[in-house]
N, C-alpha and C positions, 0 to 999 in steps of 0.2 A: 405514939398518935400515930394513926393508920395513914397511910398517903393514897392519894389517888394514885388508879396507873393512868396514863396517857388516853386509854379510850372513854375512862371516865372524866376524865377533866375536858374533853372536848368540847366544844361547844359548836354545834350548828349555828348557820346565818340565821335559820327559823328559830330559834332557842334566842339569839340575841336580841331578833328583831321583835321577839314578840317580850322580853324584859323591857325593852326600851318603849314600846308601845306600854305598856302596864305602867310602868314608873314614871315616864317621861324623860326628856332631856332636853338643856337648855344649853346652848350654843352662844356664845356672846365675844365679839371679837371687833376691834379697830385695826386700821389699816391706813397709815398715812404716806402719800408718795411728795416728797420734797425734791427740791432741788438747790442745792447753793443755799440752803438751813430756809428755804421760802416753801411753805406749804400747798402742795399744788393742788393734790385732791385728798379728803379723807373720806374714808368709808368707813359704815358704823356696820356692823351686822348681830343682829337678834334676833335668834330659831328657836323655836316652843316644837319638839316634837315628841307628839304624844298622840294616844287615840282619841277619837271624837268624843268618847263616852267620857274620858278623863277632862276633856278638854270643856265638857258641858259642867262638869264639875267644879271645875276650877272657876270659871267665870261665874256659877252660881254661889258658891264662897264668897268672892269678890264682891258682888253684887248684894249681899246679904250683909256682908260687913260694910260697906259703905251705906245701905239703910240704916244700919245700928249706930254707924257713926252720926247719921243725921240727925236720928230721934237723940242721942245723947244731947248734940249741938242745940235742940230746940228747946229741951229742959234746964 
């Protein structure tokens, strides 16, 4: 198998950003701050990073799925 040279493997920041916006990335995390086993602060994080075009497609697919589910429930 042919190995790529370091120059061929190098990914520029612009290439990385283009891939992320094209495919989309979801970041989910939880942080709990506690003292003496008593939870004081809970932070929930949900981030979707994608292009506007992809976000509109996702929203359209979700709305279409909701309409189809509503139609099935009416039957």
